[in-house]
Backbone as CSV, one residue per row, in Angstrom:
resi,resn,N_x,N_y,N_z,CA_x,CA_y,CA_z,C_x,C_y,C_z
1,MET,130.931,104.321,65.934,131.075,103.723,67.248,130.388,104.575,68.308
2,ALA,130.657,105.868,68.290,130.051,106.760,69.279,128.542,106.803,69.096
3,ASN,128.088,106.702,67.845,126.656,106.718,67.565,125.979,105.492,68.169
4,LYS,126.638,104.357,68.086,126.088,103.124,68.647,125.996,103.211,70.174
5,ILE,127.004,103.793,70.801,126.988,103.975,72.250,125.860,104.906,72.649
6,THR,125.679,105.983,71.882,124.598,106.924,72.157,123.242,106.244,72.026
7,GLN,123.099,105.400,71.023,121.836,104.675,70.832,121.562,103.740,72.006
8,LEU,122.580,103.032,72.468,122.419,102.129,73.602,122.044,102.905,74.867
9,LYS,122.695,104.047,75.065,122.395,104.878,76.231,120.959,105.380,76.163
10,ASP,120.546,105.868,74.998,119.182,106.367,74.823,118.153,105.271,75.059
11,LYS,118.452,104.072,74.598,117.540,102.949,74.785,117.392,102.619,76.266
12,ALA,118.500,102.617,76.991,118.467,102.322,78.428,117.704,103.410,79.181
13,VAL,117.938,104.663,78.838,117.261,105.779,79.505,115.764,105.720,79.234
14,ASN,115.383,105.440,77.998,113.959,105.355,77.651,113.275,104.204,78.383
15,LYS,113.967,103.089,78.518,113.408,101.947,79.240,113.220,102.306,80.713
16,TYR,114.192,102.987,81.297,114.135,103.429,82.700,112.959,104.379,82.894
17,ARG,112.821,105.356,82.017,111.713,106.313,82.112,110.367,105.626,81.949
18,SER,110.302,104.662,81.059,109.060,103.930,80.821,108.637,103.162,82.071
19,LYS,109.582,102.518,82.729,109.278,101.757,83.950,108.806,102.692,85.064
20,ILE,109.454,103.833,85.186,109.038,104.809,86.199,107.630,105.293,85.897
21,ARG,107.351,105.575,84.635,106.026,106.056,84.234,104.960,105.009,84.542
22,GLU,105.248,103.740,84.229,104.294,102.665,84.495,103.995,102.553,85.993
23,ARG,105.027,102.620,86.813,104.831,102.533,88.261,104.049,103.740,88.768
24,ALA,104.339,104.919,88.218,103.632,106.133,88.629,102.158,106.051,88.253
25,ILE,101.851,105.510,87.092,100.452,105.365,86.664,99.722,104.404,87.601
26,THR,100.367,103.313,87.954,99.770,102.353,88.882,99.490,103.006,90.230
27,GLN,100.448,103.761,90.722,100.271,104.428,92.008,99.198,105.511,91.928
28,ALA,99.136,106.211,90.798,98.113,107.247,90.622,96.721,106.619,90.638
29,LYS,96.569,105.486,89.957,95.274,104.787,89.964,94.892,104.374,91.372
30,ALA,95.877,103.918,92.136,95.609,103.514,93.515,95.177,104.714,94.351
31,GLN,95.839,105.843,94.176,95.479,107.060,94.918,94.070,107.519,94.565
32,ILE,93.730,107.437,93.295,92.390,107.832,92.847,91.347,106.906,93.461
33,ALA,91.632,105.608,93.468,90.700,104.642,94.049,90.543,104.865,95.558
34,LEU,91.636,105.168,96.236,91.572,105.429,97.676,90.750,106.678,97.985
35,ALA,90.736,107.609,97.040,89.942,108.826,97.210,88.468,108.575,96.910
36,GLY,88.142,107.347,96.483,86.754,107.001,96.187,86.260,107.567,94.873
37,ARG,87.179,107.806,93.961,86.796,108.369,92.666,87.227,107.420,91.558
38,LYS,86.877,107.767,90.343,87.258,106.981,89.180,88.163,107.824,88.289
39,VAL,88.956,107.144,87.483,89.858,107.833,86.558,89.056,108.752,85.641
40,GLU,87.871,108.308,85.252,87.031,109.078,84.331,86.556,110.401,84.945
41,ASP,86.635,110.526,86.270,86.210,111.746,86.952,87.190,112.902,86.737
42,TYR,88.380,112.597,86.245,89.433,113.601,86.086,89.634,113.957,84.618
43,SER,90.015,115.184,84.376,90.356,115.614,83.015,91.749,115.071,82.684
44,PRO,92.089,114.988,81.409,93.441,114.524,81.047,94.544,115.374,81.680
45,GLU,94.294,116.668,81.806,95.298,117.543,82.415,95.490,117.214,83.898
46,ASP,94.377,116.969,84.594,94.457,116.610,86.006,95.174,115.273,86.190
47,LEU,94.870,114.325,85.317,95.530,113.021,85.398,97.035,113.161,85.171
48,GLU,97.422,114.014,84.244,98.843,114.217,83.961,99.548,114.789,85.188
49,VAL,98.913,115.725,85.863,99.497,116.308,87.079,99.640,115.240,88.160
50,ILE,98.617,114.427,88.325,98.658,113.356,89.332,99.786,112.382,89.027
51,VAL,99.895,111.976,87.765,100.942,111.022,87.376,102.328,111.651,87.531
52,LEU,102.481,112.915,87.176,103.777,113.571,87.345,104.184,113.625,88.815
53,ASN,103.225,113.904,89.684,103.520,113.899,91.123,103.958,112.514,91.583
54,GLU,103.285,111.497,91.090,103.655,110.124,91.452,105.027,109.763,90.887
55,GLU,105.358,110.252,89.684,106.684,110.006,89.112,107.766,110.582,90.018
56,GLU,107.534,111.774,90.526,108.510,112.393,91.421,108.674,111.562,92.692
57,LYS,107.580,111.028,93.201,107.655,110.178,94.386,108.462,108.912,94.098
58,VAL,108.232,108.312,92.924,108.956,107.094,92.546,110.446,107.395,92.421
59,LYS,110.790,108.492,91.752,112.199,108.860,91.581,112.855,109.116,92.929
60,SER,112.162,109.815,93.799,112.697,110.104,95.126,112.925,108.817,95.913
61,SER,111.976,107.915,95.830,112.090,106.631,96.521,113.278,105.834,95.987
62,MET,113.465,105.862,94.680,114.578,105.130,94.079,115.921,105.726,94.500
63,LYS,115.985,107.049,94.575,117.229,107.702,95.000,117.547,107.342,96.441
64,THR,116.530,107.369,97.300,116.724,107.035,98.699,117.169,105.586,98.848
65,SER,116.509,104.695,98.120,116.867,103.272,98.174,118.294,103.053,97.698
66,GLY,118.667,103.735,96.634,120.026,103.611,96.108,121.065,104.082,97.098
67,LEU,120.774,105.176,97.779,121.698,105.695,98.782,121.853,104.716,99.933
68,VAL,120.767,104.126,100.378,120.815,103.150,101.466,121.660,101.949,101.057
69,VAL,121.490,101.474,99.835,122.270,100.329,99.350,123.756,100.666,99.339
70,ILE,124.085,101.870,98.900,125.493,102.284,98.868,126.059,102.352,100.285
71,LEU,125.292,102.939,101.204,125.762,103.041,102.587,125.952,101.664,103.216
72,ILE,125.041,100.763,102.946,125.171,99.397,103.478,126.413,98.726,102.885
73,ALA,126.619,98.905,101.580,127.770,98.299,100.927,129.073,98.841,101.500
74,LEU,129.061,100.102,101.912,130.264,100.700,102.493,130.381,100.423,103.987
75,GLY,129.375,99.781,104.543,129.404,99.451,105.956,129.072,100.619,106.866
76,LEU,128.377,101.601,106.308,128.041,102.784,107.101,126.599,102.763,107.596
77,GLY,125.827,101.766,107.161,124.406,101.764,107.501,124.028,100.756,108.493
């Protein structure tokens, strides 16, 4: 029983991480395009750093949005 719960939790966490990664990649591509460059202009290591930075931005945005929703639900916003 506990193993099944752990599997469900892991599946949900992996899906969440995958969605964040996809959004970060999309945003990274947009940032690269805005800089007037192409993805091919960057090394894989540079691309990984760019995507990781975008992941942090996505996570931060989600945390902020979640807090706002909670405050609104509590009538504090």
